[in-house]
N, C-alpha and C positions, 0 to 999 in steps of 0.2 A: 762483651760481657764476660766476666770471669767465671770459669767453671770449676767444679770440685777437683777434676783431674788436673787442671792447670795449677791449682793451689797445692796439690800433692807433689807435682813433678817439676814445676817451673820455679827456679830459684829467684828470678827477678820478681815474679809474682809474690813469692813468699816474703821477700824483703819489703815490697810495697805495702803488703798487708800489715807486716810488723810495724812499720813506720806510722801507718794510720792509727793502729791500736795504741801505740806508744803515746802519740800526741793527744788522742782522745782521753787517755788516762792521766797524762802528765800535766796538762794545762789546768784541769779542775783541781788537781792535787796541789799545784803551785799556788793558785789563788786561795785555796782553803788554808794553806800554811800561813800565807800573808794575813788572812783574816783572823786566824787564831793566834797571832803573835801576842806575847804577853803584854797586857796593858790594862788599864782600868777604863777603857773607852766604851765598853758595851758593844754595840753593833758597829762601831767605827773601827778603822784599822789601827793596828798596834804601832809601836815605834819602828820607824823605817825611813825610807826616802820617798818624798812626794813632790809631784809637780803641782804648782798652784797657778791655775789659769784664771784670769779675771779681767773685768772691764770696769773702769771708773767712769761715771757719768755725773752730770751736774743738773740738779733740779731747782728751778727758780723758787725762791721763797719770798723775795721782795726786790723792787728796783725803783729808781726814781732820780730826781735831780733836786739839789738843794743849794741855795746860796748860804755860805757860812762866813760870818764876819770874823775879822781878825781877833783871835783870843777866845772865840766862842766854841762851844761843843754842841753838835747836833746828835741826838740819841734816838734810836728806835728800840723800844723795849717791849713791844707788843707782838713780836713775831712768834708764830707757833706752827708746828707741823700739822695741826688740825686743819690748816688752810690748804694742805697739799693732798690731793686725791691719792689714796693708796699708800700713804706714808707708812702705815703700820706694817706693810709687807716689804718695805725697803730696808736694806742693810745700810743705814746711814752712819757713815764713819767719820764725818767731818763737816765743816762749813767753810765756804770761801766768800770773802768780801772783796769785791773788785772796785777800785776807785780810779776815776780819770778826771782830769782837770786841766784848765788852760791858764791864762794870765789876764787878770783884770786891771793891772796897774796902768795908770794914766799920768801923762805929763801935762803941765800947764805953764802959762807964761806968755810973753810976747811972741810974735811970729818968728823971731830969731831963734826960738827954742826948738831947733831942728838939728838932726844929725848929732855930732858929738856934743854940741851945746845943750841938747835936750836930755842927755844922759841915756842910761840903759835900764831895762827892767832888772830887778833883783829877784833871786830865787825865793820862793815861798815853800814852807814845809807843811805838808798835809799828813795828818796822823789818823790811823784807823785801828779800831779794836773790835774783835768779834768774841762773843761769849756764849757758852751753853753749859749748864749743869756743872759748874766748877772748872770747866775747860775754857781757857782764854788765851788770846795771842794778840800782840800789837805790832804794828810796823809803820814806818814813816816813808814818805816819798817827797820828792821835790819837783817843781815844774821847771827849774833852771831858767827862769825868765821866759819860758814858753809853755808848751804842752807837757804834761806828765801823767803818770799813772803807776799804780802798784797794787799788789794783792796782800790780803791778810788771810792766812790759812790756819785753821785749827783742826787737828785730827786726834782721834782716840782709838786708833788701830795701828798695827805694825805694818806700815806702808812698804817696808823693805821686802816683804813677802809677796808683793804683787808681781806676778809672772816670774816667780823664782822657783828653784828646786831646793827644798828644805830637807835636811837630814837630822836624824837623832831625836825626832819628836813624833808623838802619836798624832793621829788625825784629829782627835778631840783637842789636843794641845794647840794644834795649828788653828783650829776653828776659834778657840778662845782668844786668839790674837788678831784675827781678821774679821770676826763677826761681832757687831756691836751688841747683839742680844737685846735690841730695843733701846740702847743707851742714847741713840740719836733722836728719840721722840721727845717732844715737849717744847719748852719756851726757848727762844733765842733773843739776843739783843746785840746791837752794834752801836759804836760811837765813832764820830768823825769830828776832827777839829782842824783849825787853820792857824798857822803863825805866819802872817804876811809881812813882807819886807818891801820897802820902797827904795829904789835905786837913787843914786845921786844925779843931780842936774847941774853941771858946772856953769852953764850960761847965765848971764846977768838976768835976774828976775825969773829964772826958771826953777820949777819944782816938780816933784813927782809924789804921787800918793797911791797907796794900795790898801783898801779897806777890807779885803777878803777875797774869797774865790768861790766860783760855782762848781759844785762837785756832782758828777754823775756816778751813781753807785748801783751795784747789783749784789744781792745776797743769795747764795746758792748752797743747797745741801749737796754734800759729796756722797755718792752712793757707790758701793762696791759689790758687784755681782761676781761670784767666783765658783770654780769647780776644783776639787782636789782629786788627784789620781795618783795611785802608787807608781813608782818608777819600775818598769819592767826590766829585769836583769836576766838575760838569756843564760848566763853562766850558772844560774841556780837550778836550771832544769836538769 
């Protein structure tokens, strides 16, 4: 235990006490300067460097399986976040439509319609569209004569800031780009369609037909949980 006499006479003790006092005063002062930096952010931090740590998760909104005939469109226009428990407390920043499909093409003809004479499956095109409050995106995929799948992703936040270090912005400006502020609540809709193609069958009396595809789909809300922390620069102490 340090005594008063040691503090008066022992140089090492004096240096140790000085260091302790310095850091007790310097650290609060440093963070106060950061907090008082010029900005219009109120209680949030001013313009500076920030680390954005976050986690993306996917919350089911709907899923199922549907046979869609060639040239037809299957639509789901009654999806709503009211069906998701706690949705109002989530930072919903997008929606993901996942599609998977096989190949229903069939050949017909005499028993000789096998191998090369029976022909091969042709690739079909499956299209998907996801929509919410004016945000929409579409994407196509093909089964290439077998199994296939693809995703349609619609986002309304700055995904480049996920797990990034951001400079030159205030904390509130960062929040405005990564927090949906409730924009993800409400109605959603998706559409799926099939353009089927039948391959050629060169054998005598052989033919092929493809009337559509069975689509397995999943609609998920994209949720971003985040934390923003100022970058600590020891050189500023």
